[in-house]
C-alpha positions in Angstrom: 47.0 143.2 4.0 45.7 142.4 7.4 46.9 138.9 7.1 50.4 140.2 6.2 50.5 142.5 9.3 49.3 139.6 11.5 52.0 137.3 10.1 54.7 139.9 10.7 53.5 140.5 14.3 53.5 136.7 15.0 57.0 136.3 13.7 58.3 139.2 15.9 56.6 137.7 19.0 58.2 134.3 18.3 61.6 135.9 17.9 61.2 137.8 21.2 60.1 134.6 22.9 63.0 132.7 21.6 65.4 135.5 22.8 63.9 135.2 26.3 64.5 131.5 26.3 68.2 132.1 25.6 68.6 134.9 28.2 69.8 134.2 31.7 67.1 133.4 34.3 66.5 136.0 37.0 69.3 136.1 39.7 71.7 134.1 37.6 74.3 136.9 37.8 74.1 136.8 41.6 74.6 133.0 41.6 77.7 133.3 39.5 79.1 135.9 41.8 78.5 133.7 44.9 80.2 130.8 43.2 83.3 133.0 42.5 83.3 134.1 46.1 83.1 130.5 47.3 86.0 129.5 45.2 88.1 132.4 46.6 87.2 131.3 50.2 88.1 127.7 49.4 91.5 128.8 48.1 92.1 130.9 51.2 91.1 128.0 53.5 93.4 125.7 51.6 96.3 128.2 52.1 95.7 128.4 55.9 97.2 125.0 56.5 100.3 123.7 54.9 100.7 120.1 54.1 100.6 118.0 57.3 98.9 120.7 59.4 95.6 120.3 61.2 93.0 122.7 62.4 92.9 123.1 66.2 89.9 123.6 68.4 90.5 125.7 71.5 88.1 125.4 74.4 87.7 125.6 78.2 86.8 122.7 80.4 88.3 123.0 83.9 91.3 124.6 82.2 92.5 125.7 78.8 92.6 122.9 76.3 93.2 122.4 72.6 92.7 119.5 70.2 92.8 118.8 66.5 89.4 118.2 64.9 90.4 114.6 64.2 91.4 114.1 67.9 94.9 113.0 66.8 96.5 115.8 69.0 95.5 117.1 72.4 97.2 119.7 74.6 96.5 121.4 77.9 98.4 124.0 79.9 97.6 124.9 83.5 98.8 125.1 87.1 97.8 125.5 90.7 98.4 128.0 93.5 97.9 127.0 97.2 98.7 129.7 99.7 98.6 128.7 103.4 98.5 130.7 106.6 99.2 129.0 110.0 98.6 130.1 113.6 99.9 127.8 116.3 99.9 127.4 120.1 101.4 124.7 122.2 101.8 123.6 125.9 105.0 123.7 127.9 105.8 120.0 127.4 105.6 120.5 123.6 107.9 123.5 123.8 110.5 121.7 125.9 110.5 118.7 123.5 110.2 120.5 120.1 110.3 124.2 120.7 107.5 126.8 120.1 106.2 127.1 116.5 106.1 130.4 114.7 103.0 131.7 113.0 103.5 132.2 109.3 102.5 131.8 105.7 103.9 130.0 102.7 103.0 129.0 99.2 102.4 125.3 99.7 102.3 124.7 96.0 102.9 127.0 93.0 102.9 124.6 90.0 102.7 124.9 86.2 102.1 122.0 83.8 101.7 121.0 80.2 100.2 117.8 79.1 99.0 116.3 75.8 98.7 113.5 73.3 100.6 113.1 70.1 99.1 111.2 67.1 96.8 109.5 69.6 99.6 107.1 70.5 102.0 109.0 72.8 101.0 111.0 75.9 103.1 113.3 78.0 103.0 115.5 81.1 105.5 118.2 82.3 104.8 119.5 85.8 107.1 121.5 88.0 106.7 123.3 91.4 108.4 126.6 91.3 108.1 127.0 95.1 110.0 123.9 96.3 111.2 125.7 99.5 114.9 125.0 100.2 114.9 122.6 97.2 114.1 125.3 94.7 112.3 124.2 91.6 111.3 120.6 91.9 110.0 118.0 89.5 106.5 116.6 90.0 105.0 114.6 87.2 107.4 114.4 84.3 106.6 111.4 82.1 105.8 109.9 78.7 102.9 107.5 78.3 102.1 104.8 75.6 98.4 104.1 75.9 96.2 101.4 74.3 98.8 98.6 74.4 97.0 95.2 73.7 96.5 93.1 76.9 98.8 95.3 79.0 96.9 98.6 78.7 99.3 101.5 79.3 103.0 102.0 79.8 104.5 105.1 81.5 108.1 106.1 82.1 109.6 109.1 83.9 109.1 110.8 87.3 105.6 110.0 88.6 103.5 109.4 91.6 103.7 106.0 93.3 100.4 104.1 93.2 99.8 103.7 96.9 97.0 105.0 99.2 93.8 106.6 98.2 94.8 109.7 100.2 98.1 109.9 98.3 96.9 109.1 94.8 94.1 111.7 95.0 95.3 115.0 93.8 96.0 117.8 96.3 93.5 119.8 94.4 90.7 117.6 95.5 91.7 116.3 99.0 89.3 117.1 101.7 91.9 118.4 104.2 94.8 120.8 103.8 97.4 118.2 104.3 97.2 114.4 103.7 96.9 112.1 106.7 99.6 110.7 108.9 99.6 107.5 106.8 101.5 109.5 104.2 104.5 109.1 106.5 105.4 105.8 104.7 104.9 106.9 101.1 107.5 108.8 99.2 105.1 110.4 96.8 107.1 110.4 93.5 110.1 108.5 92.1 111.7 107.8 88.8 110.9 104.6 87.1 108.4 102.9 84.8 104.8 101.7 85.3 102.2 99.5 83.7 98.5 100.1 84.4 95.0 99.5 83.1 91.3 99.5 83.9 88.6 96.8 83.5 84.9 96.2 83.9 83.9 99.7 82.8 86.8 101.1 84.9 85.4 99.5 88.1 88.6 97.6 88.5 92.0 99.3 88.2 95.5 98.0 88.7 98.9 99.8 88.7 102.4 98.4 89.0 105.4 100.8 89.4 109.0 99.8 89.3 111.5 102.5 90.4 114.8 103.4 91.9 115.2 105.6 94.9 115.6 109.2 93.7 115.3 112.8 94.7 113.1 115.4 93.1 115.8 117.9 92.1 116.9 116.5 89.7 115.1 113.1 89.7 118.2 111.1 88.8 119.3 107.7 90.2 122.1 105.2 90.2 121.6 102.3 87.9 123.1 99.8 90.4 121.3 98.4 93.4 117.9 96.9 93.9 114.7 98.1 92.3 111.6 99.1 94.3 108.2 97.8 93.4 104.8 99.4 94.3 101.5 98.0 93.2 97.8 98.9 93.8 94.5 97.3 93.0 91.2 99.1 93.5 87.6 98.0 93.0 84.3 99.9 92.8 81.7 97.3 93.8 78.8 99.8 93.7 78.2 103.1 92.0 74.8 104.7 91.3 73.9 105.9 87.9 74.1 109.5 88.9 77.5 109.0 90.6 76.3 110.3 94.0 76.5 107.0 95.8 79.6 104.7 95.5 81.8 102.3 97.4 85.6 102.1 97.0 87.9 99.3 98.1 91.7 99.1 97.6 94.9 97.4 98.6 98.5 98.4 97.9 101.9 96.8 98.5 105.4 98.2 98.2 108.8 96.4 98.3 111.7 98.8 98.8 115.4 98.3 99.2 116.8 99.9 102.3 118.3 103.1 100.9 118.0 106.8 101.4 118.9 109.2 98.6 122.5 109.2 99.7 123.2 106.0 101.7 122.6 102.2 101.2 121.4 99.9 104.0 119.5 102.7 105.8 115.8 103.6 106.1 114.5 106.7 107.9 111.0 108.0 108.5 109.8 111.5 109.5 106.1 111.7 110.4 103.9 113.6 108.1 102.8 117.0 109.3 99.4 118.6 109.8 100.9 121.8 108.2 104.0 122.3 106.1 104.6 125.6 107.9 105.8 123.9 111.0 109.0 121.9 111.6 109.2 118.1 111.5 108.6 116.6 115.0 108.8 112.8 114.9 111.8 111.1 113.4 113.1 107.6 113.6 116.6 108.6 112.7 118.7 106.2 110.6 117.6 102.6 110.9 120.0 99.9 109.7 118.1 97.5 107.4 118.1 95.4 104.3 114.6 96.1 103.0 111.1 97.0 103.9 107.6 96.0 102.9 104.6 98.4 103.1 101.0 97.2 103.0 98.1 99.5 102.8 94.3 98.9 103.1 91.8 101.5 102.0 88.1 102.0 101.8 85.6 104.8 101.2 81.8 105.1 101.0 79.9 108.1 99.7 76.1 108.3 100.0 74.8 111.5 98.5 76.2 114.4 100.6 77.7 112.2 103.3 81.1 110.4 103.0 83.4 108.1 105.1 86.9 107.2 104.3 89.7 105.2 106.1 93.1 103.7 105.6 95.6 101.5 107.5 99.3 101.2 106.6 101.8 98.9 108.1 105.6 98.9 107.4 107.7 95.8 108.1 111.4 96.6 108.3 113.8 93.7 107.7 116.9 94.5 109.8 118.8 91.4 108.8 119.8 90.6 112.4 117.2 90.4 115.2 113.4 91.0 115.0 111.9 93.0 112.2 110.6 96.5 113.0 107.0 97.2 112.5 105.5 100.7 112.3 102.0 101.7 111.4 99.5 104.5 110.9 95.8 104.9 110.2 93.0 107.5 109.8 89.3 107.7 109.8 87.4 110.6 108.3 83.9 111.8 107.7 82.5 114.5 105.4 79.2 116.3 104.9 78.2 118.7 102.1 75.9 121.1 103.9 74.7 122.5 100.5 73.8 119.1 99.1 76.7 118.2 96.8 78.6 114.9 96.9 82.2 113.7 96.7 83.0 112.8 93.1 84.8 109.6 92.1 87.4 109.4 89.3 87.1 105.8 88.0 90.1 105.8 85.8 92.4 106.5 88.7 90.6 104.8 91.6 90.7 108.2 93.4 88.6 111.2 94.4 87.8 113.6 91.6 87.2 117.3 91.2 84.6 118.9 93.4 81.7 120.7 91.7 79.3 123.1 93.5 75.7 123.0 92.6 75.9 126.8 92.1 79.1 128.8 91.7 79.7 131.6 94.1 78.6 135.0 92.8 78.2 138.4 94.5 75.2 139.2 92.3 73.0 136.3 93.4 70.4 136.3 96.2 72.2 134.5 99.0 69.2 134.4 101.2 67.5 132.1 98.8 70.6 129.9 98.6 71.7 131.2 95.2 75.3 131.8 94.3 76.7 130.7 97.6 79.1 128.0 96.3 79.4 124.7 98.2 80.1 124.2 101.9 81.7 121.0 103.1 82.4 120.1 106.8 84.8 117.3 107.7 86.4 115.6 110.7 89.4 113.2 110.8 91.2 111.2 113.4 94.7 110.0 112.5 97.5 108.1 114.3 101.1 107.2 113.5 103.3 105.0 115.6 107.1 105.2 114.9 108.0 103.2 118.0 109.0 99.5 118.1 111.0 98.7 121.3 111.7 95.1 120.2 113.5 96.4 117.1 115.2 99.4 118.9 113.1 101.9 116.9 112.1 105.0 119.0 110.6 107.6 116.6 107.6 108.7 118.7 103.9 108.6 118.4 101.3 111.2 117.2 97.5 111.4 117.5 95.8 114.2 115.5 92.1 115.3 115.5 91.2 117.6 112.7 88.1 119.6 112.0 87.8 121.1 108.5 85.5 123.5 106.6 85.8 124.0 102.8 84.1 126.8 100.9 84.2 125.7 97.3 83.6 128.9 95.2 83.5 127.0 91.9 85.1 123.8 90.5 88.5 125.5 90.3 88.9 127.5 93.6 88.2 127.1 97.2 89.0 128.4 100.7 89.9 125.8 103.3 90.1 125.9 107.1 91.6 123.2 109.4 91.8 123.2 113.2 94.1 120.4 114.4 94.8 119.2 117.9 98.0 117.0 117.8 99.1 115.0 120.9 102.7 113.6 120.9 104.5 110.9 122.8 108.3 110.5 122.7 110.3 107.4 121.8 109.6 105.7 125.1 105.9 106.5 125.2 106.0 109.5 127.5 103.8 112.5 127.0 105.6 115.0 124.7 103.0 117.7 124.6 100.2 119.1 122.5 100.1 121.4 119.5 97.1 123.4 118.4 97.0 124.5 114.8 94.7 126.8 112.9 95.4 126.7 109.2 93.8 128.6 106.2 94.4 127.8 102.6 93.5 129.9 99.5 93.5 127.6 96.4 93.1 128.1 92.7 93.9 125.6 89.9 93.6 126.3 86.2 
């Protein structure tokens, strides 16, 4: 009897054990539920993008930018605001020659832009200034680029900046002074045409060739007949420290231009660059009968930690066809010092000065006494000269010498407050004293 009960108990135990083997392990129901949820999420993710669509990553790096995760597409939108205030005083000789200048304010630039890359093969930029003064809305950069072309490098077509002069090629967002130097007299900043450019030796050597027609900026159209203009620039970076705080820049540019204004052939005309766009134009050669002109520019810059020196010389040779050629020139020398220890940054791909970057961004909440949250302070001085006189060629545009002292308070990499004091001495077309203008200019700047 006992053996019978023992046999029955053993059989029941084996049956229960076998049943447990067939039962689901602990947590199996939860795992199945998670698998179902994962499948639902995968289906939703698949429905987010239709065929041919890519997911986009939106981020901020000196502006708002977007790119696809495979880097096939890139897009950026931004702009800049530069608001100037000017206060002027002049002596009696200046008043009699040019008239008294009125204090005032203006939006020097109010620009918006879009830029991007399509399928990693076509780039574009659309940049307009909505405060073009009497010109209204004006085109700035408006071009299409084909990068990574074998041997050649890059091709660009549209309305773009001419590759001449370190001061001119550097963006107005990063220039040390409120206005570019007097050498800018001889450079029409932008024109419509096409360009080839590339970089070599880890971008230490750059070259840029631009072929264009003379055109205005509203709209930037041109006639297809007539001569083409050619502008070229080569830059070298013989030395740059690993941390980028010490570097040496050298460059040379050359331009050949047919003698033509935007409305008339066989004519060239130069108005001297101004220390402030709030004032009127002062020096002017008037119309000069000519066939062509050649412009040669030499440029150099050295930055050593917080100290920097930069200089350029530009000479314009005007072929008048009959009689001697006219020769006009300009130069400047400038020095900079970052009191707070920063350094001027170099943009290798463009052979130009890059975005400033304070060691500490300005903040009301930091302890200024300990040097925290003050932003960056840069002091600068520049001496510039332009000579638009050449008696042998009958050119009498006048001469200007400007001494500028500047202070820049850089609040963060995208905003700064600038101050320039300028003493400008003028001579007329025969070399006689034409007076002195004193300018105090303040700029409030934001770019995004």
